[in-house]
N, C-alpha and C positions, 0 to 999 in steps of 0.2 A: 092655546098654550097658557099655562099659569106659571106664576113665579117670576123668575128673572126674564128680562127682555133679551132677545137675540140681536144679531147685528143689524145695523141700519144700512150697511153697504158691504160688498164682497170684493175681494181682489182675486181674480182668477187668471191663470195663464199657463202656457206650456213651460216645461222645465227649461231653465237657463234663459228665460225671457225677461228677466228684470223684476219679477214679482217680490223677491226679498227686498230689493231697494224700494219698491213701492210700499211694502209693509212698513219699513223703517221711517219713511217720511211722515205719515200721519201719527205714528207712534210717538213722535217727539212733541206733539201738540198736547197741552194739558186737558183739553176738552174731548180728546179722542182716546178710547180704550181699544187696543188691538188684542185679538185672541191670544191668550197665553196658556200654556207655554208655547214658545216659538218652535222648539224642537221637542218632540216630533211635530211637524206641521199638522194642522187639523185635516185629516183626510176623510172627513165625515161624508162628503158627497161622492167619494170614490170607492169606499169600502162598504159593501152591502151589509156586513154585520153591524157596522157602526150606524149606518143609515136606518137599519131596522129597529134600533133602540129609540128612535124618534127625535124630533127637534128639541124637546126639552132636555134630553141627554146632551145634545150638542151645546146648548146654551149653558147648562150647568157645568159642563166639562171645561169649556174654553172661555166663558165669560163670567166666571164667578166674581171677579173684582170690578165689574163694570157698572155697579149700581149708581154711582154719583156722576156719570158723564153723559153728555148729550148724544154723542156719536160712538158707535161700536162697529168695528170691522174685523 
Protein backbone atom coordinates (compact mmCIF):
# COMPACT_ATOMS: atom_id res chain seq x y z
CA UNK A 1 0.00 0.00 0.00
CA UNK A 2 1.35 3.41 -0.95
CA UNK A 3 0.37 6.89 0.18
CA UNK A 4 -1.48 7.41 3.45
CA UNK A 5 -1.32 4.89 6.25
CA UNK A 6 -4.41 3.03 7.35
CA UNK A 7 -5.75 2.38 10.83
CA UNK A 8 -3.59 1.06 13.63
CA UNK A 9 -6.66 -0.40 15.34
CA UNK A 10 -10.29 -1.25 14.52
CA UNK A 11 -13.49 -1.06 16.52
CA UNK A 12 -15.92 -3.75 15.48
CA UNK A 13 -19.17 -4.90 17.00
CA UNK A 14 -22.78 -5.80 16.57
CA UNK A 15 -25.44 -3.11 16.13
CA UNK A 16 -26.46 -1.45 19.40
CA UNK A 17 -23.46 -2.88 21.25
CA UNK A 18 -21.74 0.36 22.26
CA UNK A 19 -19.40 0.83 19.30
CA UNK A 20 -20.41 4.48 18.84
CA UNK A 21 -19.46 5.16 22.47
CA UNK A 22 -16.18 3.31 21.92
CA UNK A 23 -15.56 5.46 18.83
CA UNK A 24 -16.01 8.74 20.72
CA UNK A 25 -13.65 7.88 23.59
CA UNK A 26 -10.40 7.75 21.57
CA UNK A 27 -11.67 10.49 19.22
CA UNK A 28 -11.29 12.93 22.13
CA UNK A 29 -7.55 12.24 22.40
CA UNK A 30 -5.27 14.63 20.46
CA UNK A 31 -2.93 11.84 19.28
CA UNK A 32 -5.73 9.67 17.85
CA UNK A 33 -7.49 10.17 14.53
CA UNK A 34 -10.76 8.31 14.11
CA UNK A 35 -12.21 7.56 10.66
CA UNK A 36 -14.21 10.49 9.31
CA UNK A 37 -16.94 11.14 8.42
CA UNK A 38 -18.71 9.32 11.26
CA UNK A 39 -21.94 9.16 9.23
CA UNK A 40 -22.25 7.16 7.19
CA UNK A 41 -20.12 4.69 9.11
CA UNK A 42 -17.34 3.09 7.10
CA UNK A 43 -18.85 -0.17 5.87
CA UNK A 44 -15.78 -1.07 3.85
CA UNK A 45 -15.50 -4.60 5.23
CA UNK A 46 -19.25 -5.27 4.88
CA UNK A 47 -19.98 -4.02 1.36
CA UNK A 48 -18.37 -6.08 -1.39
CA UNK A 49 -18.32 -3.16 -3.86
CA UNK A 50 -16.36 -0.99 -1.42
CA UNK A 51 -13.99 -3.80 -0.49
CA UNK A 52 -13.32 -4.50 -4.17
CA UNK A 53 -11.93 -0.96 -4.51
CA UNK A 54 -9.02 -1.96 -2.28
CA UNK A 55 -7.44 -0.91 0.98
CA UNK A 56 -5.97 2.27 -0.47
CA UNK A 57 -9.52 3.45 -1.28
CA UNK A 58 -10.49 2.75 2.35
CA UNK A 59 -7.53 4.74 3.66
CA UNK A 60 -7.99 7.64 1.21
CA UNK A 61 -11.72 7.87 1.94
CA UNK A 62 -11.80 7.70 5.75
CA UNK A 63 -8.29 8.69 6.86
CA UNK A 64 -7.51 11.73 4.72
CA UNK A 65 -6.79 13.92 7.77
CA UNK A 66 -4.70 11.42 9.73
CA UNK A 67 -1.17 12.30 8.59
CA UNK A 68 0.03 13.99 11.79
CA UNK A 69 -1.17 11.49 14.41
CA UNK A 70 0.33 8.32 15.82
CA UNK A 71 -2.81 6.21 16.14
CA UNK A 72 -5.65 5.82 13.65
CA UNK A 73 -8.87 3.94 14.21
